[in-house]
N, C-alpha and C positions, 0 to 999 in steps of 0.2 A: 272629226275636228269641228266642222261647222256646227254640228249639233251641240257640242259641249259648249261652245262660245255662246250659242243662242240660249241654252239653259242658264248660263252664268248671267247673261244680260237680263233675262227675265227675273232672275233671283234679285238682281240689284235694282231692276225696276220696281220690284215689290217693296224694296226697302226705302224707295224714294231717294235714292242715292244719285246725285249728279254724275258721279264717277262710275264707269263700268270697270271691271276688273282688268280688261285688256289696257285701259287707259292707264291704270295705275302701274301695270307692268311696264308699259312704254316709258313712263316717267323715270322708273328705276333704271331701265336700261340706258336712257339718254344720260342720267346722272352718273352712271357707272363709267360711260364712254368719256364723259366729260372730266371725271376725276382721273381716269387713265392718262388723258391728254395732259393734264396738269403735272402728273407725276413724271412723264417723260420729257417735259420741258426742263424741269430742274436738273 
């Protein structure tokens, strides 16, 4: 797992992308949780 994330980070570093793939995943997970909480409140 550590090797895979290292490969992804080096790939994104080559693309000069400020976001790493894990950052993007974290954002989507947080948004998912946020939307779930909103639904439960209604």
